[in-house]
Each structure stands twice: as C-alpha cells, then as structure tokens.
All heavy atoms as a GROMACS GRO file, in nm:
protein
  624
    1MET      N    1   0.084  -0.118  -0.001
    1MET     CA    2   0.001   0.000  -0.001
    1MET      C    3   0.088   0.125  -0.001
    1MET      O    4   0.184   0.133   0.076
    1MET     CB    5  -0.091  -0.004   0.124
    1MET     CG    6  -0.188   0.108   0.128
    1MET     SD    7  -0.310   0.068   0.256
    1MET     CE    8  -0.393   0.222   0.261
    2THR      N    9   0.056   0.222  -0.084
    2THR     CA   10   0.136   0.346  -0.093
    2THR      C   11   0.060   0.463  -0.036
    2THR      O   12  -0.064   0.465  -0.033
    2THR     CB   13   0.174   0.378  -0.239
    2THR    OG1   14   0.054   0.397  -0.313
    2THR    CG2   15   0.252   0.264  -0.300
    3ASP      N   16   0.132   0.558   0.008
    3ASP     CA   17   0.075   0.683   0.065
    3ASP      C   18   0.044   0.777  -0.052
    3ASP      O   19   0.136   0.818  -0.123
    3ASP     CB   20   0.176   0.745   0.161
    3ASP     CG   21   0.123   0.871   0.226
    3ASP    OD1   22   0.007   0.911   0.200
    3ASP    OD2   23   0.200   0.931   0.303
    4ALA      N   24  -0.081   0.812  -0.072
    4ALA     CA   25  -0.122   0.898  -0.184
    4ALA      C   26  -0.056   1.036  -0.176
    4ALA      O   27  -0.029   1.098  -0.279
    4ALA     CB   28  -0.275   0.913  -0.186
    5SER      N   29  -0.022   1.085  -0.054
    5SER     CA   30   0.036   1.218  -0.043
    5SER      C   31   0.182   1.219  -0.093
    5SER      O   32   0.240   1.323  -0.114
    5SER     CB   33   0.031   1.268   0.100
    5SER     OG   34   0.111   1.184   0.186
    6ALA      N   35   0.242   1.099  -0.109
    6ALA     CA   36   0.380   1.092  -0.157
    6ALA      C   37   0.387   1.100  -0.309
    6ALA      O   38   0.494   1.115  -0.365
    6ALA     CB   39   0.444   0.962  -0.108
    7SER      N   40   0.274   1.090  -0.376
    7SER     CA   41   0.270   1.098  -0.522
    7SER      C   42   0.226   1.237  -0.564
    7SER      O   43   0.134   1.292  -0.506
    7SER     CB   44   0.172   0.995  -0.579
    7SER     OG   45   0.212   0.865  -0.545
    8PRO      N   46   0.290   1.293  -0.666
    8PRO     CA   47   0.246   1.426  -0.711
    8PRO      C   48   0.100   1.418  -0.765
    8PRO      O   49   0.057   1.316  -0.812
    8PRO     CB   50   0.344   1.462  -0.822
    8PRO     CG   51   0.427   1.343  -0.846
    8PRO     CD   52   0.400   1.241  -0.742
    9PRO      N   53   0.034   1.531  -0.758
    9PRO     CA   54  -0.105   1.535  -0.808
    9PRO      C   55  -0.108   1.521  -0.962
    9PRO      O   56  -0.006   1.544  -1.028
    9PRO     CB   57  -0.155   1.672  -0.767
    9PRO     CG   58  -0.031   1.756  -0.749
    9PRO     CD   59   0.075   1.660  -0.706
   10PRO      N   60  -0.219   1.478  -1.017
   10PRO     CA   61  -0.231   1.465  -1.162
   10PRO      C   62  -0.196   1.598  -1.231
   10PRO      O   63  -0.235   1.705  -1.184
   10PRO     CB   64  -0.379   1.432  -1.185
   10PRO     CG   65  -0.426   1.376  -1.055
   10PRO     CD   66  -0.343   1.445  -0.948
   11GLY      N   67  -0.119   1.591  -1.337
   11GLY     CA   68  -0.081   1.712  -1.412
   11GLY      C   69   0.038   1.787  -1.358
   11GLY      O   70   0.081   1.888  -1.413
   12TYR      N   71   0.096   1.738  -1.247
   12TYR     CA   72   0.210   1.805  -1.186
   12TYR      C   73   0.328   1.809  -1.283
   12TYR      O   74   0.357   1.712  -1.352
   12TYR     CB   75   0.254   1.731  -1.058
   12TYR     CG   76   0.382   1.781  -1.001
   12TYR    CD1   77   0.389   1.894  -0.923
   12TYR    CD2   78   0.504   1.712  -1.024
   12TYR    CE1   79   0.509   1.939  -0.874
   12TYR    CE2   80   0.624   1.755  -0.974
   12TYR     CZ   81   0.624   1.870  -0.896
   12TYR     OH   82   0.745   1.916  -0.846
   13ARG      N   83   0.397   1.923  -1.287
   13ARG     CA   84   0.518   1.939  -1.366
   13ARG      C   85   0.631   1.984  -1.275
   13ARG      O   86   0.614   2.080  -1.198
   13ARG     CB   87   0.497   2.041  -1.478
   13ARG     CG   88   0.398   1.988  -1.584
   13ARG     CD   89   0.341   2.102  -1.658
   13ARG     NE   90   0.256   2.176  -1.563
   13ARG     CZ   91   0.149   2.241  -1.594
   13ARG    NH1   92   0.107   2.246  -1.718
   13ARG    NH2   93   0.079   2.305  -1.504
   14GLN      N   94   0.743   1.915  -1.287
   14GLN     CA   95   0.858   1.953  -1.203
   14GLN      C   96   0.905   2.093  -1.239
   14GLN      O   97   0.901   2.132  -1.357
   14GLN     CB   98   0.972   1.854  -1.224
   14GLN     CG   99   0.950   1.720  -1.159
   14GLN     CD  100   1.076   1.641  -1.153
   14GLN    OE1  101   1.157   1.641  -1.248
   14GLN    NE2  102   1.096   1.572  -1.043
   15PRO      N  103   0.952   2.170  -1.140
   15PRO     CA  104   1.001   2.303  -1.167
   15PRO      C  105   1.134   2.300  -1.241
   15PRO      O  106   1.209   2.203  -1.234
   15PRO     CB  107   1.016   2.365  -1.030
   15PRO     CG  108   1.040   2.247  -0.938
   15PRO     CD  109   0.958   2.135  -0.998
   16ALA      N  110   1.160   2.408  -1.312
   16ALA     CA  111   1.291   2.426  -1.377
   16ALA      C  112   1.379   2.509  -1.283
   16ALA      O  113   1.328   2.586  -1.202
   16ALA     CB  114   1.271   2.500  -1.508
   17ILE      N  115   1.507   2.491  -1.295
   17ILE     CA  116   1.600   2.574  -1.220
   17ILE      C  117   1.630   2.699  -1.300
   17ILE      O  118   1.666   2.688  -1.419
   17ILE     CB  119   1.730   2.500  -1.185
   17ILE    CG1  120   1.699   2.378  -1.095
   17ILE    CG2  121   1.830   2.593  -1.118
   17ILE    CD1  122   1.820   2.294  -1.067
   18ALA      N  123   1.618   2.813  -1.240
   18ALA     CA  124   1.652   2.942  -1.304
   18ALA      C  125   1.777   2.994  -1.237
   18ALA      O  126   1.787   2.996  -1.114
   18ALA     CB  127   1.537   3.039  -1.291
   19TRP      N  128   1.872   3.035  -1.317
   19TRP     CA  129   1.998   3.092  -1.267
   19TRP      C  130   1.987   3.244  -1.293
   19TRP      O  131   1.980   3.287  -1.406
   19TRP     CB  132   2.116   3.032  -1.340
   19TRP     CG  133   2.125   2.884  -1.314
   19TRP    CD1  134   2.073   2.784  -1.392
   19TRP    CD2  135   2.181   2.819  -1.202
   19TRP    NE1  136   2.096   2.663  -1.334
   19TRP    CE2  137   2.163   2.681  -1.216
   19TRP    CE3  138   2.248   2.866  -1.089
   19TRP    CZ2  139   2.208   2.587  -1.125
   19TRP    CZ3  140   2.294   2.773  -0.995
   19TRP    CH2  141   2.275   2.638  -1.014
   20LEU      N  142   1.989   3.322  -1.185
   20LEU     CA  143   1.964   3.465  -1.192
   20LEU      C  144   2.090   3.545  -1.167
   20LEU      O  145   2.159   3.520  -1.068
   20LEU     CB  146   1.858   3.506  -1.085
   20LEU     CG  147   1.736   3.414  -1.076
   20LEU    CD1  148   1.656   3.446  -0.954
   20LEU    CD2  149   1.653   3.429  -1.203
   21VAL      N  150   2.121   3.640  -1.254
   21VAL     CA  151   2.232   3.730  -1.234
   21VAL      C  152   2.171   3.856  -1.168
   21VAL      O  153   2.089   3.922  -1.227
   21VAL     CB  154   2.302   3.765  -1.366
   21VAL    CG1  155   2.416   3.864  -1.341
   21VAL    CG2  156   2.355   3.641  -1.432
   22GLU      N  157   2.212   3.879  -1.042
   22GLU     CA  158   2.154   3.986  -0.966
   22GLU      C  159   2.262   4.087  -0.929
   22GLU      O  160   2.380   4.055  -0.929
   22GLU     CB  161   2.088   3.932  -0.840
   22GLU     CG  162   1.974   3.836  -0.870
   22GLU     CD  163   1.912   3.776  -0.748
   22GLU    OE1  164   1.977   3.770  -0.642
   22GLU    OE2  165   1.796   3.734  -0.757
   23TYR      N  166   2.217   4.210  -0.894
   23TYR     CA  167   2.313   4.315  -0.857
   23TYR      C  168   2.248   4.414  -0.766
   23TYR      O  169   2.126   4.424  -0.753
   23TYR     CB  170   2.369   4.384  -0.982
   23TYR     CG  171   2.266   4.460  -1.060
   23TYR    CD1  172   2.251   4.596  -1.041
   23TYR    CD2  173   2.187   4.398  -1.155
   23TYR    CE1  174   2.158   4.670  -1.111
   23TYR    CE2  175   2.094   4.469  -1.230
   23TYR     CZ  176   2.079   4.606  -1.205
   23TYR     OH  177   1.986   4.676  -1.278
   24LYS      N  178   2.334   4.491  -0.699
   24LYS     CA  179   2.292   4.603  -0.616
   24LYS      C  180   2.319   4.731  -0.691
   24LYS      O  181   2.416   4.742  -0.766
   24LYS     CB  182   2.369   4.607  -0.485
   24LYS     CG  183   2.338   4.494  -0.392
   24LYS     CD  184   2.416   4.509  -0.263
   24LYS     CE  185   2.385   4.393  -0.168
   24LYS     NZ  186   2.464   4.404  -0.043
   25ASP      N  187   2.235   4.830  -0.670
   25ASP     CA  188   2.255   4.962  -0.725
   25ASP      C  189   2.268   5.055  -0.605
   25ASP      O  190   2.173   5.073  -0.528
   25ASP     CB  191   2.136   5.003  -0.812
   25ASP     CG  192   2.157   5.138  -0.883
   25ASP    OD1  193   2.235   5.221  -0.830
   25ASP    OD2  194   2.095   5.158  -0.987
   26GLU      N  195   2.386   5.112  -0.588
   26GLU     CA  196   2.413   5.196  -0.470
   26GLU      C  197   2.323   5.319  -0.462
   26GLU      O  198   2.308   5.381  -0.357
   26GLU     CB  199   2.561   5.236  -0.465
   26GLU     CG  200   2.656   5.119  -0.458
   26GLU     CD  201   2.627   5.026  -0.340
   26GLU    OE1  202   2.588   5.069  -0.234
   26GLU    OE2  203   2.642   4.902  -0.361
   27ARG      N  204   2.261   5.356  -0.576
   27ARG     CA  205   2.169   5.471  -0.574
   27ARG      C  206   2.038   5.435  -0.505
   27ARG      O  207   1.962   5.526  -0.467
   27ARG     CB  208   2.141   5.518  -0.718
   27ARG     CG  209   2.267   5.567  -0.787
   27ARG     CD  210   2.243   5.593  -0.933
   27ARG     NE  211   2.215   5.463  -0.996
   27ARG     CZ  212   2.193   5.446  -1.126
   27ARG    NH1  213   2.194   5.550  -1.206
   27ARG    NH2  214   2.171   5.328  -1.175
   28GLU      N  215   2.014   5.305  -0.487
   28GLU     CA  216   1.890   5.259  -0.419
   28GLU      C  217   1.933   5.155  -0.314
   28GLU      O  218   1.915   5.035  -0.333
   28GLU     CB  219   1.795   5.199  -0.521
   28GLU     CG  220   1.744   5.298  -0.620
   28GLU     CD  221   1.634   5.243  -0.710
   28GLU    OE1  222   1.546   5.171  -0.657
   28GLU    OE2  223   1.638   5.272  -0.828
   29PRO      N  224   1.986   5.204  -0.201
   29PRO     CA  225   2.034   5.112  -0.093
   29PRO      C  226   1.926   5.016  -0.051
   29PRO      O  227   1.809   5.049  -0.038
   29PRO     CB  228   2.070   5.207   0.018
   29PRO     CG  229   2.096   5.339  -0.049
   29PRO     CD  230   2.003   5.342  -0.164
   30GLY      N  231   1.970   4.891  -0.030
   30GLY     CA  232   1.878   4.786   0.015
   30GLY      C  233   1.803   4.717  -0.097
   30GLY      O  234   1.735   4.617  -0.075
   31SER      N  235   1.811   4.770  -0.218
   31SER     CA  236   1.739   4.709  -0.331
   31SER      C  237   1.832   4.610  -0.404
   31SER      O  238   1.952   4.627  -0.406
   31SER     CB  239   1.694   4.817  -0.429
   31SER     OG  240   1.600   4.902  -0.366
   32ARG      N  241   1.769   4.513  -0.464
   32ARG     CA  242   1.839   4.415  -0.548
   32ARG      C  243   1.767   4.409  -0.683
   32ARG      O  244   1.647   4.420  -0.689
   32ARG     CB  245   1.835   4.276  -0.483
   32ARG     CG  246   1.909   4.273  -0.354
   32ARG     CD  247   1.880   4.146  -0.276
   32ARG     NE  248   1.894   4.026  -0.355
   32ARG     CZ  249   1.933   3.909  -0.309
   32ARG    NH1  250   1.959   3.895  -0.183
   32ARG    NH2  251   1.943   3.804  -0.388
   33PHE      N  252   1.844   4.394  -0.788
   33PHE     CA  253   1.787   4.393  -0.923
   33PHE      C  254   1.837   4.271  -0.999
   33PHE      O  255   1.936   4.208  -0.962
   33PHE     CB  256   1.827   4.522  -0.997
   33PHE     CG  257   1.782   4.645  -0.929
   33PHE    CD1  258   1.865   4.712  -0.841
   33PHE    CD2  259   1.655   4.694  -0.949
   33PHE    CE1  260   1.823   4.825  -0.776
   33PHE    CE2  261   1.610   4.808  -0.886
   33PHE     CZ  262   1.696   4.875  -0.798
   34GLN      N  263   1.769   4.239  -1.108
   34GLN     CA  264   1.806   4.125  -1.191
   34GLN      C  265   1.854   4.172  -1.327
   34GLN      O  266   1.782   4.245  -1.394
   34GLN     CB  267   1.683   4.033  -1.204
   34GLN     CG  268   1.713   3.906  -1.277
   34GLN     CD  269   1.587   3.825  -1.294
   34GLN    OE1  270   1.530   3.828  -1.402
   34GLN    NE2  271   1.544   3.756  -1.190
   35ALA      N  272   1.973   4.130  -1.365
   35ALA     CA  273   2.027   4.167  -1.497
   35ALA      C  274   1.984   4.065  -1.600
   35ALA      O  275   1.971   4.098  -1.718
   35ALA     CB  276   2.179   4.174  -1.490
   36GLY      N  277   1.958   3.941  -1.558
   36GLY     CA  278   1.917   3.836  -1.650
   36GLY      C  279   1.891   3.706  -1.582
   36GLY      O  280   1.935   3.685  -1.467
   37ALA      N  281   1.819   3.618  -1.646
   37ALA     CA  282   1.789   3.486  -1.592
   37ALA      C  283   1.813   3.382  -1.702
   37ALA      O  284   1.778   3.406  -1.818
   37ALA     CB  285   1.643   3.480  -1.543
   38PHE      N  286   1.868   3.266  -1.663
   38PHE     CA  287   1.908   3.167  -1.761
   38PHE      C  288   1.873   3.028  -1.712
   38PHE      O  289   1.851   3.004  -1.595
   38PHE     CB  290   2.059   3.176  -1.785
   38PHE     CG  291   2.099   3.310  -1.837
   38PHE    CD1  292   2.134   3.411  -1.750
   38PHE    CD2  293   2.098   3.336  -1.972
   38PHE    CE1  294   2.168   3.537  -1.798
   38PHE    CE2  295   2.131   3.461  -2.022
   38PHE     CZ  296   2.166   3.563  -1.933
   39THR      N  297   1.870   2.935  -1.806
   39THR     CA  298   1.839   2.797  -1.773
   39THR      C  299   1.963   2.717  -1.734
   39THR      O  300   1.951   2.604  -1.688
   39THR     CB  301   1.768   2.727  -1.891
   39THR    OG1  302   1.851   2.737  -2.008
   39THR    CG2  303   1.632   2.792  -1.919
   40THR      N  304   2.080   2.775  -1.749
   40THR     CA  305   2.203   2.708  -1.707
   40THR      C  306   2.290   2.806  -1.629
   40THR      O  307   2.292   2.927  -1.656
   40THR     CB  308   2.286   2.653  -1.825
   40THR    OG1  309   2.339   2.762  -1.900
   40THR    CG2  310   2.204   2.559  -1.913
   41GLU      N  311   2.364   2.749  -1.534
   41GLU     CA  312   2.458   2.831  -1.455
   41GLU      C  313   2.571   2.883  -1.545
   41GLU      O  314   2.621   2.994  -1.524
   41GLU     CB  315   2.512   2.751  -1.340
   41GLU     CG  316   2.599   2.829  -1.245
   41GLU     CD  317   2.648   2.749  -1.125
   41GLU    OE1  318   2.636   2.624  -1.126
   41GLU    OE2  319   2.698   2.811  -1.032
   42THR      N  320   2.609   2.805  -1.646
   42THR     CA  321   2.717   2.847  -1.737
   42THR      C  322   2.683   2.977  -1.806
   42THR      O  323   2.766   3.068  -1.814
   42THR     CB  324   2.743   2.735  -1.840
   42THR    OG1  325   2.780   2.616  -1.771
   42THR    CG2  326   2.849   2.775  -1.938
   43GLU      N  327   2.560   2.990  -1.857
   43GLU     CA  328   2.519   3.113  -1.925
   43GLU      C  329   2.510   3.230  -1.827
   43GLU      O  330   2.545   3.342  -1.861
   43GLU     CB  331   2.387   3.092  -2.000
   43GLU     CG  332   2.402   3.003  -2.121
   43GLU     CD  333   2.504   3.054  -2.222
   43GLU    OE1  334   2.494   3.171  -2.265
   43GLU    OE2  335   2.594   2.976  -2.258
   44ALA      N  336   2.462   3.200  -1.707
   44ALA     CA  337   2.455   3.305  -1.607
   44ALA      C  338   2.597   3.357  -1.575
   44ALA      O  339   2.620   3.476  -1.562
   44ALA     CB  340   2.388   3.256  -1.480
   45GLN      N  341   2.692   3.266  -1.564
   45GLN     CA  342   2.829   3.305  -1.536
   45GLN      C  343   2.886   3.388  -1.651
   45GLN      O  344   2.960   3.483  -1.628
   45GLN     CB  345   2.917   3.181  -1.513
   45GLN     CG  346   3.060   3.213  -1.471
   45GLN     CD  347   3.066   3.286  -1.339
   45GLN    OE1  348   3.009   3.240  -1.240
   45GLN    NE2  349   3.134   3.400  -1.335
   46LYS      N  350   2.852   3.354  -1.776
   46LYS     CA  351   2.899   3.434  -1.892
   46LYS      C  352   2.851   3.579  -1.878
   46LYS      O  353   2.928   3.672  -1.902
   46LYS     CB  354   2.849   3.375  -2.022
   46LYS     CG  355   2.919   3.248  -2.065
   46LYS     CD  356   2.861   3.199  -2.196
   46LYS     CE  357   2.918   3.068  -2.237
   46LYS     NZ  358   2.855   3.018  -2.363
   47LEU      N  359   2.723   3.597  -1.840
   47LEU     CA  360   2.673   3.734  -1.826
   47LEU      C  361   2.740   3.803  -1.709
   47LEU      O  362   2.777   3.920  -1.719
   47LEU     CB  363   2.521   3.735  -1.807
   47LEU     CG  364   2.461   3.872  -1.796
   47LEU    CD1  365   2.480   3.954  -1.927
   47LEU    CD2  366   2.314   3.867  -1.759
   48LEU      N  367   2.759   3.733  -1.598
   48LEU     CA  368   2.827   3.792  -1.483
   48LEU      C  369   2.967   3.838  -1.523
   48LEU      O  370   3.010   3.948  -1.489
   48LEU     CB  371   2.832   3.690  -1.369
   48LEU     CG  372   2.896   3.737  -1.240
   48LEU    CD1  373   2.813   3.847  -1.174
   48LEU    CD2  374   2.909   3.619  -1.145
   49ASP      N  375   3.039   3.753  -1.595
   49ASP     CA  376   3.173   3.788  -1.643
   49ASP      C  377   3.169   3.909  -1.734
   49ASP      O  378   3.254   3.998  -1.729
   49ASP     CB  379   3.239   3.670  -1.714
   49ASP     CG  380   3.266   3.553  -1.623
   49ASP    OD1  381   3.265   3.570  -1.501
   49ASP    OD2  382   3.289   3.442  -1.676
   50GLN      N  383   3.069   3.915  -1.821
   50GLN     CA  384   3.057   4.023  -1.918
   50GLN      C  385   3.024   4.158  -1.851
   50GLN      O  386   3.079   4.258  -1.888
   50GLN     CB  387   2.946   3.989  -2.018
   50GLN     CG  388   2.924   4.091  -2.128
   50GLN     CD  389   2.819   4.047  -2.226
   50GLN    OE1  390   2.803   3.928  -2.252
   50GLN    NE2  391   2.744   4.142  -2.276
   51LEU      N  392   2.936   4.154  -1.753
   51LEU     CA  393   2.892   4.278  -1.689
   51LEU      C  394   2.970   4.316  -1.565
   51LEU      O  395   2.956   4.429  -1.518
   51LEU     CB  396   2.743   4.266  -1.652
   51LEU     CG  397   2.646   4.245  -1.766
   51LEU    CD1  398   2.506   4.231  -1.711
   51LEU    CD2  399   2.654   4.355  -1.867
   52GLY      N  400   3.050   4.223  -1.513
   52GLY     CA  401   3.118   4.243  -1.388
   52GLY      C  402   3.201   4.369  -1.377
   52GLY      O  403   3.212   4.429  -1.271
   53GLY      N  404   3.261   4.413  -1.485
   53GLY     CA  405   3.346   4.531  -1.483
   53GLY      C  406   3.272   4.661  -1.517
   53GLY      O  407   3.331   4.767  -1.519
   54SER      N  408   3.144   4.650  -1.547
   54SER     CA  409   3.067   4.768  -1.588
   54SER      C  410   3.039   4.861  -1.471
   54SER      O  411   3.009   4.819  -1.362
   54SER     CB  412   2.933   4.722  -1.651
   54SER     OG  413   2.852   4.834  -1.674
   55ARG      N  414   3.047   4.989  -1.497
   55ARG     CA  415   3.017   5.089  -1.394
   55ARG      C  416   2.867   5.101  -1.369
   55ARG      O  417   2.825   5.161  -1.273
   55ARG     CB  418   3.072   5.224  -1.435
   55ARG     CG  419   3.222   5.231  -1.433
   55ARG     CD  420   3.264   5.372  -1.453
   55ARG     NE  421   3.372   5.372  -1.554
   55ARG     CZ  422   3.440   5.478  -1.586
   55ARG    NH1  423   3.410   5.595  -1.530
   55ARG    NH2  424   3.533   5.473  -1.676
   56LEU      N  425   2.788   5.044  -1.457
   56LEU     CA  426   2.642   5.051  -1.443
   56LEU      C  427   2.588   4.960  -1.334
   56LEU      O  428   2.477   4.977  -1.287
   56LEU     CB  429   2.574   5.017  -1.576
   56LEU     CG  430   2.607   5.108  -1.693
   56LEU    CD1  431   2.539   5.054  -1.819
   56LEU    CD2  432   2.560   5.249  -1.665
   57TYR      N  433   2.669   4.860  -1.296
   57TYR     CA  434   2.626   4.762  -1.196
   57TYR      C  435   2.715   4.767  -1.074
   57TYR      O  436   2.836   4.784  -1.085
   57TYR     CB  437   2.628   4.622  -1.256
   57TYR     CG  438   2.540   4.606  -1.377
   57TYR    CD1  439   2.590   4.622  -1.505
   57TYR    CD2  440   2.403   4.580  -1.363
   57TYR    CE1  441   2.509   4.609  -1.616
   57TYR    CE2  442   2.322   4.567  -1.474
   57TYR     CZ  443   2.375   4.582  -1.599
   57TYR     OH  444   2.291   4.571  -1.708
   58GLY      N  445   2.656   4.750  -0.957
   58GLY     CA  446   2.732   4.743  -0.834
   58GLY      C  447   2.776   4.598  -0.812
   58GLY      O  448   2.808   4.525  -0.905
   59GLU      N  449   2.774   4.558  -0.687
   59GLU     CA  450   2.808   4.419  -0.652
   59GLU      C  451   2.715   4.325  -0.730
   59GLU      O  452   2.597   4.347  -0.738
   59GLU     CB  453   2.789   4.400  -0.502
   59GLU     CG  454   2.817   4.262  -0.454
   59GLU     CD  455   2.782   4.243  -0.306
   59GLU    OE1  456   2.753   4.344  -0.238
   59GLU    OE2  457   2.785   4.128  -0.261
   60MET      N  458   2.771   4.220  -0.786
   60MET     CA  459   2.695   4.124  -0.866
   60MET      C  460   2.717   3.983  -0.817
   60MET      O  461   2.823   3.950  -0.763
   60MET     CB  462   2.734   4.132  -1.013
   60MET     CG  463   2.705   4.267  -1.075
   60MET     SD  464   2.738   4.266  -1.254
   60MET     CE  465   2.589   4.184  -1.309
   61TRP      N  466   2.618   3.896  -0.837
   61TRP     CA  467   2.628   3.755  -0.798
   61TRP      C  468   2.526   3.674  -0.876
   61TRP      O  469   2.439   3.726  -0.943
   61TRP     CB  470   2.604   3.740  -0.647
   61TRP     CG  471   2.466   3.786  -0.607
   61TRP    CD1  472   2.353   3.710  -0.600
   61TRP    CD2  473   2.427   3.918  -0.574
   61TRP    NE1  474   2.247   3.785  -0.563
   61TRP    CE2  475   2.289   3.916  -0.544
   61TRP    CE3  476   2.495   4.040  -0.563
   61TRP    CZ2  477   2.219   4.029  -0.507
   61TRP    CZ3  478   2.423   4.151  -0.528
   61TRP    CH2  479   2.287   4.144  -0.499
   62ILE      N  480   2.539   3.540  -0.865
   62ILE     CA  481   2.444   3.448  -0.925
   62ILE      C  482   2.361   3.387  -0.815
   62ILE      O  483   2.413   3.344  -0.711
   62ILE     CB  484   2.515   3.337  -1.005
   62ILE    CG1  485   2.590   3.395  -1.124
   62ILE    CG2  486   2.414   3.230  -1.049
   62ILE    CD1  487   2.674   3.296  -1.200
   63ASN      N  488   2.231   3.386  -0.834
   63ASN     CA  489   2.136   3.324  -0.741
   63ASN      C  490   2.058   3.220  -0.821
   63ASN      O  491   2.049   3.230  -0.944
   63ASN     CB  492   2.043   3.431  -0.686
   63ASN     CG  493   1.965   3.384  -0.566
   63ASN    OD1  494   1.985   3.276  -0.514
   63ASN    ND2  495   1.875   3.468  -0.518
   64SER      N  496   2.008   3.121  -0.754
   64SER     CA  497   1.925   3.022  -0.825
   64SER      C  498   1.791   3.009  -0.757
   64SER      O  499   1.776   3.040  -0.639
   64SER     CB  500   1.996   2.885  -0.832
   64SER     OG  501   2.009   2.833  -0.702
   65GLY      N  502   1.696   2.966  -0.834
   65GLY     CA  503   1.561   2.945  -0.781
   65GLY      C  504   1.484   2.849  -0.868
   65GLY      O  505   1.526   2.816  -0.979
   66LEU      N  506   1.373   2.803  -0.815
   66LEU     CA  507   1.287   2.712  -0.891
   66LEU      C  508   1.177   2.791  -0.957
   66LEU      O  509   1.118   2.879  -0.896
   66LEU     CB  510   1.227   2.606  -0.796
   66LEU     CG  511   1.328   2.514  -0.729
   66LEU    CD1  512   1.257   2.420  -0.634
   66LEU    CD2  513   1.408   2.436  -0.833
   67ALA      N  514   1.150   2.757  -1.081
   67ALA     CA  515   1.040   2.821  -1.156
   67ALA      C  516   0.932   2.716  -1.180
   67ALA      O  517   0.951   2.620  -1.255
   67ALA     CB  518   1.093   2.876  -1.288
   68HIS      N  519   0.821   2.734  -1.107
   68HIS     CA  520   0.706   2.643  -1.123
   68HIS      C  521   0.614   2.695  -1.232
   68HIS      O  522   0.605   2.815  -1.255
   68HIS     CB  523   0.629   2.634  -0.991
   68HIS     CG  524   0.704   2.563  -0.883
   68HIS    ND1  525   0.794   2.627  -0.800
   68HIS    CD2  526   0.705   2.433  -0.847
   68HIS    CE1  527   0.844   2.542  -0.717
   68HIS    NE2  528   0.789   2.421  -0.743
   69GLN      N  529   0.542   2.603  -1.296
   69GLN     CA  530   0.450   2.644  -1.399
   69GLN      C  531   0.315   2.687  -1.342
   69GLN      O  532   0.247   2.769  -1.402
   69GLN     CB  533   0.431   2.532  -1.501
   69GLN     CG  534   0.559   2.508  -1.582
   69GLN     CD  535   0.533   2.413  -1.696
   69GLN    OE1  536   0.425   2.405  -1.751
   69GLN    NE2  537   0.638   2.341  -1.733
   70THR      N  538   0.277   2.632  -1.228
   70THR     CA  539   0.151   2.666  -1.167
   70THR      C  540   0.163   2.680  -1.015
   70THR      O  541   0.257   2.624  -0.957
   70THR     CB  542   0.040   2.562  -1.195
   70THR    OG1  543   0.076   2.441  -1.126
   70THR    CG2  544   0.024   2.534  -1.344
   71VAL      N  545   0.071   2.751  -0.955
   71VAL     CA  546   0.070   2.763  -0.809
   71VAL      C  547   0.044   2.626  -0.747
   71VAL      O  548   0.102   2.593  -0.643
   71VAL     CB  549  -0.039   2.865  -0.764
   71VAL    CG1  550  -0.059   2.861  -0.613
   71VAL    CG2  551  -0.003   3.004  -0.811
   72GLN      N  552  -0.038   2.544  -0.810
   72GLN     CA  553  -0.063   2.409  -0.759
   72GLN      C  554   0.063   2.326  -0.753
   72GLN      O  555   0.086   2.253  -0.657
   72GLN     CB  556  -0.171   2.337  -0.841
   72GLN     CG  557  -0.309   2.400  -0.827
   72GLN     CD  558  -0.327   2.526  -0.913
   72GLN    OE1  559  -0.247   2.558  -1.001
   72GLN    NE2  560  -0.431   2.602  -0.881
   73ASP      N  561   0.148   2.337  -0.856
   73ASP     CA  562   0.275   2.266  -0.856
   73ASP      C  563   0.363   2.316  -0.742
   73ASP      O  564   0.425   2.240  -0.669
   73ASP     CB  565   0.349   2.282  -0.989
   73ASP     CG  566   0.280   2.214  -1.104
   73ASP    OD1  567   0.192   2.129  -1.081
   73ASP    OD2  568   0.314   2.247  -1.219
   74TRP      N  569   0.368   2.448  -0.723
   74TRP     CA  570   0.445   2.508  -0.615
   74TRP      C  571   0.394   2.461  -0.479
   74TRP      O  572   0.475   2.427  -0.392
   74TRP     CB  573   0.435   2.662  -0.626
   74TRP     CG  574   0.499   2.734  -0.514
   74TRP    CD1  575   0.630   2.771  -0.504
   74TRP    CD2  576   0.436   2.784  -0.397
   74TRP    NE1  577   0.652   2.839  -0.389
   74TRP    CE2  578   0.535   2.846  -0.320
   74TRP    CE3  579   0.306   2.780  -0.348
   74TRP    CZ2  580   0.506   2.906  -0.196
   74TRP    CZ3  581   0.280   2.837  -0.226
   74TRP    CH2  582   0.379   2.902  -0.152
   75GLU      N  583   0.262   2.458  -0.463
   75GLU     CA  584   0.207   2.415  -0.336
   75GLU      C  585   0.243   2.269  -0.304
   75GLU      O  586   0.272   2.237  -0.191
   75GLU     CB  587   0.054   2.430  -0.336
   75GLU     CG  588   0.010   2.576  -0.327
   75GLU     CD  589  -0.138   2.597  -0.347
   75GLU    OE1  590  -0.207   2.507  -0.403
   75GLU    OE2  591  -0.188   2.702  -0.304
   76TRP      N  592   0.243   2.182  -0.404
   76TRP     CA  593   0.277   2.043  -0.380
   76TRP      C  594   0.423   2.030  -0.335
   76TRP      O  595   0.456   1.945  -0.252
   76TRP     CB  596   0.250   1.955  -0.502
   76TRP     CG  597   0.261   1.810  -0.467
   76TRP    CD1  598   0.165   1.734  -0.410
   76TRP    CD2  599   0.375   1.728  -0.479
   76TRP    NE1  600   0.212   1.606  -0.385
   76TRP    CE2  601   0.343   1.602  -0.426
   76TRP    CE3  602   0.505   1.750  -0.527
   76TRP    CZ2  603   0.434   1.495  -0.424
   76TRP    CZ3  604   0.594   1.645  -0.524
   76TRP    CH2  605   0.558   1.519  -0.473
   77ASP      N  606   0.510   2.113  -0.387
   77ASP     CA  607   0.652   2.110  -0.350
   77ASP      C  608   0.681   2.164  -0.214
   77ASP      O  609   0.790   2.150  -0.162
   77ASP     CB  610   0.736   2.187  -0.454
   77ASP     CG  611   0.758   2.104  -0.580
   77ASP    OD1  612   0.757   1.978  -0.571
   77ASP    OD2  613   0.777   2.164  -0.684
   78ARG      N  614   0.588   2.229  -0.150
   78ARG     CA  615   0.608   2.284  -0.014
   78ARG      C  616   0.608   2.172   0.078
   78ARG      O  617   0.611   2.125   0.164
   78ARG     CB  618   0.498   2.383   0.022
   78ARG     CG  619   0.497   2.504  -0.066
   78ARG     CD  620   0.613   2.596  -0.035
   78ARG     NE  621   0.670   2.641  -0.159
   78ARG     CZ  622   0.799   2.652  -0.188
   78ARG    NH1  623   0.890   2.620  -0.107
   78ARG    NH2  624   0.842   2.696  -0.301
   0.00000   0.00000   0.00000
C-alpha cells in the first residue's frame, strides 16, 4: 500500500532551475535587481563575467531558484 500524499497530483510538472544574475545599485540602498535569468549556470556566469566590470552595476552575484508552472505545482513542492 502506498501513501497517496507521496505521489504528485495529476498534471504536476517539475520546476525548472533558473539561474539569476543579480546586482545592487548603490543609488537605491537595500534594493536588489536582476540583470538576466538563464536555464544554465554556465550562461549566467557568462553574463556575470561580461557585466562584472561595468560601472552601471554594483556588486553582482548568481542566485538560483525554482520556476514552477502553476501555483498548484508550487504548493505540492512545499
């Protein structure tokens, strides 16, 4: 016998990983902004390398997160 709560609901889709290039803008203390989002860490790193020396961006880093297709999918993953 299996536990029904251990199985995803019908129609569930696994989330994708999003790699986000984020930065601070010293003109807006405490704020964080996104320069771009990618499906691979490699591409995110390329953008970070490309923009890292720019005066338009402050401190920069890569963050990752899950991108769900529906709220129901997100709720099941909680």
